[in-house]
C-alpha positions as CSV (number, residue, x, y, z in Angstrom):
1,X,-244.7,129.0,-286.9
2,X,-245.8,127.2,-289.8
3,X,-245.4,123.7,-290.3
4,X,-242.5,124.2,-293.0
5,X,-240.8,126.6,-290.5
6,X,-241.1,124.0,-287.7
7,X,-239.6,121.3,-290.0
8,X,-236.8,123.4,-291.1
9,X,-235.9,124.4,-287.6
10,X,-235.7,120.8,-286.4
11,X,-233.4,119.9,-289.5
12,X,-231.4,123.0,-288.6
13,X,-231.1,122.2,-285.0
14,X,-230.2,118.3,-285.9
15,X,-227.4,119.1,-288.6
16,X,-226.0,122.5,-288.2
17,X,-223.1,121.5,-286.1
18,X,-222.0,118.7,-288.6
19,X,-222.3,121.0,-291.3
20,X,-220.2,123.7,-289.7
21,X,-217.7,120.9,-288.9
22,X,-217.5,120.0,-292.7
23,X,-217.5,123.7,-293.6
24,X,-214.7,124.1,-291.3
25,X,-212.7,121.5,-293.1
26,X,-213.4,123.0,-296.4
27,X,-212.2,126.5,-295.4
28,X,-210.0,126.3,-292.3
29,X,-211.5,129.1,-290.3
30,X,-214.5,128.8,-287.8
31,X,-215.8,132.4,-288.5
32,X,-215.9,131.7,-292.3
33,X,-217.4,128.2,-291.5
34,X,-220.2,129.9,-289.8
35,X,-220.4,132.0,-292.8
36,X,-220.8,129.2,-295.3
37,X,-223.4,127.1,-293.2
38,X,-225.4,130.3,-292.7
39,X,-225.6,130.8,-296.6
40,X,-226.0,127.2,-297.3
41,X,-229.0,127.1,-294.8
42,X,-230.4,130.1,-296.3
43,X,-230.5,128.6,-299.7
44,X,-231.9,125.5,-298.2
45,X,-234.7,127.3,-296.4
46,X,-235.7,129.2,-299.9
47,X,-235.8,125.7,-301.8
48,X,-237.3,123.7,-298.6
49,X,-240.7,123.9,-300.4
50,X,-239.5,122.5,-303.4
51,X,-237.6,119.6,-302.0
52,X,-239.8,116.5,-302.5
53,X,-237.6,113.9,-300.7
54,X,-236.9,115.0,-297.3
55,X,-234.8,111.5,-297.2
56,X,-232.2,113.0,-299.3
57,X,-232.0,116.3,-297.4
58,X,-228.6,115.6,-296.0
59,X,-227.0,115.1,-299.4
60,X,-228.9,118.2,-300.9
61,X,-227.5,120.3,-297.7
62,X,-223.9,119.0,-298.3
63,X,-224.0,119.7,-301.8
64,X,-225.2,123.1,-301.3
65,X,-222.4,123.9,-298.6
66,X,-219.6,122.6,-300.9
67,X,-221.0,124.8,-303.9
68,X,-221.1,127.9,-301.7
69,X,-217.6,127.0,-300.9
70,X,-216.7,126.7,-304.3
71,X,-218.7,129.7,-305.4
72,X,-217.0,132.0,-302.9
73,X,-213.6,130.8,-304.1
74,X,-214.5,131.9,-307.5
75,X,-215.5,135.2,-306.2
76,X,-212.3,135.7,-304.3
77,X,-213.6,137.8,-301.5
78,X,-212.0,135.8,-298.9
79,X,-208.3,136.8,-300.4
80,X,-209.1,140.4,-299.5
81,X,-210.7,139.7,-296.3
82,X,-208.2,137.3,-294.8
83,X,-207.2,138.1,-291.2
84,X,-203.9,137.2,-290.1
85,X,-200.5,136.3,-291.9
86,X,-200.0,133.4,-294.1
87,X,-199.4,130.0,-292.7
88,X,-195.9,129.3,-291.8
89,X,-194.5,125.7,-292.0
90,X,-195.9,123.4,-289.6
91,X,-193.7,123.0,-286.3
92,X,-192.3,119.4,-285.6
93,X,-194.4,118.2,-282.9
94,X,-194.4,115.3,-280.5
95,X,-196.8,112.4,-281.3
96,X,-200.0,113.1,-279.9
97,X,-203.6,113.4,-281.0
98,X,-204.1,117.0,-280.3
99,X,-201.0,118.1,-282.2
100,X,-201.4,115.8,-285.0
101,X,-204.6,116.9,-285.5
102,X,-203.5,120.6,-285.7
103,X,-201.0,119.6,-287.9
104,X,-203.1,117.9,-290.4
105,X,-205.6,120.8,-290.1
106,X,-203.1,123.2,-290.9
107,X,-201.9,121.0,-293.8
108,X,-205.5,120.4,-295.0
109,X,-205.7,124.2,-295.2
110,X,-202.9,124.4,-297.6
111,X,-204.3,121.8,-300.2
112,X,-205.9,123.4,-303.1
113,X,-209.7,123.8,-302.6
114,X,-211.0,121.4,-305.2
115,X,-208.8,118.8,-303.7
116,X,-209.6,119.6,-300.1
117,X,-213.4,119.5,-300.8
118,X,-212.9,115.9,-302.1
119,X,-210.9,114.9,-299.3
120,X,-213.3,116.3,-296.8
121,X,-216.3,114.7,-298.5
122,X,-214.5,111.2,-299.1
123,X,-212.8,110.8,-295.8
124,X,-214.4,112.8,-293.3
125,X,-218.0,112.7,-294.4
126,X,-217.2,109.2,-295.7
127,X,-219.1,109.5,-298.9
128,X,-218.7,107.0,-301.6
129,X,-216.8,108.1,-305.0
130,X,-220.3,108.4,-306.6
131,X,-221.7,110.5,-304.0
132,X,-218.9,113.0,-303.8
133,X,-219.1,113.4,-307.6
134,X,-222.6,114.0,-307.2
135,X,-222.3,116.6,-304.4
136,X,-219.2,118.3,-306.3
137,X,-221.1,118.2,-310.0
138,X,-218.2,116.4,-311.4
139,X,-217.3,112.6,-312.9
140,X,-216.1,109.9,-310.8
141,X,-212.7,109.9,-312.4
142,X,-212.3,113.6,-311.3
143,X,-213.1,112.5,-307.8
144,X,-210.6,109.8,-307.8
145,X,-207.9,111.8,-309.4
146,X,-208.7,114.8,-307.2
147,X,-208.4,112.5,-304.0
148,X,-205.1,110.8,-305.2
149,X,-203.6,114.3,-305.7
150,X,-204.9,115.7,-302.5
151,X,-203.5,112.8,-300.6
152,X,-200.2,113.1,-302.2
153,X,-200.2,116.8,-301.3
154,X,-201.2,116.2,-297.8
155,X,-198.7,113.7,-297.3
156,X,-196.1,115.9,-299.0
157,X,-197.0,118.5,-296.2
158,X,-196.9,116.3,-293.5
159,X,-194.3,114.1,-294.2
160,X,-191.0,115.0,-293.0
161,X,-188.4,115.9,-295.9
162,X,-185.3,114.0,-296.4
163,X,-182.8,114.5,-293.8
164,X,-185.3,115.9,-291.2
165,X,-185.4,114.0,-287.8
166,X,-188.7,112.3,-286.9
167,X,-189.3,112.0,-283.1
C-alpha cells in the first residue's frame, strides 16, 4: 500500500464510526447512513491528494457527508426506495434515557432535512454557528433561523399537546 492509502486507511478507521453516527442522525436509517458514509469517504479518497491541510480534514469530511445527504435528498431516490410504512405518532413513554432517545430520534426524523442537518451539526457535532454555516454552504443567519425553526418543530413533535397527560 502506498503512503497515501495508508494515511487514508488510518483516517477511515479513526473516523468512520463517528461519521456513521452523524449520518444516522441526518437520515434516521442505519443502512442509508452506511451508504452516505461510504459515498462521502469515496469522495474524500478521490480528493485525498488535493487536500493540503490534513488538520482541517474532519471539517472537510463532515461537509462532504452533509452535502452528499442533501444531494441525495434533491435526487429523491430514497422516497422510492423507502422500506416500511410511514412513522406514526410517537407513543407516550415513561421517563427513561432509552425511551427518550427513541422518541427524540423518531421526532428528529420528522424534522425537515435542512433543519435536521443544522440541528445535528450544531448540537450533536457541537459545531459553532460559523462552522455549521461553512459545512452547509450558507450564511450564519440561515443557520440561526434554521436552528430556531428546527428546535421549534422538534419541541412541537416531542412536547405533549394541550390536554394530554404527562407521566
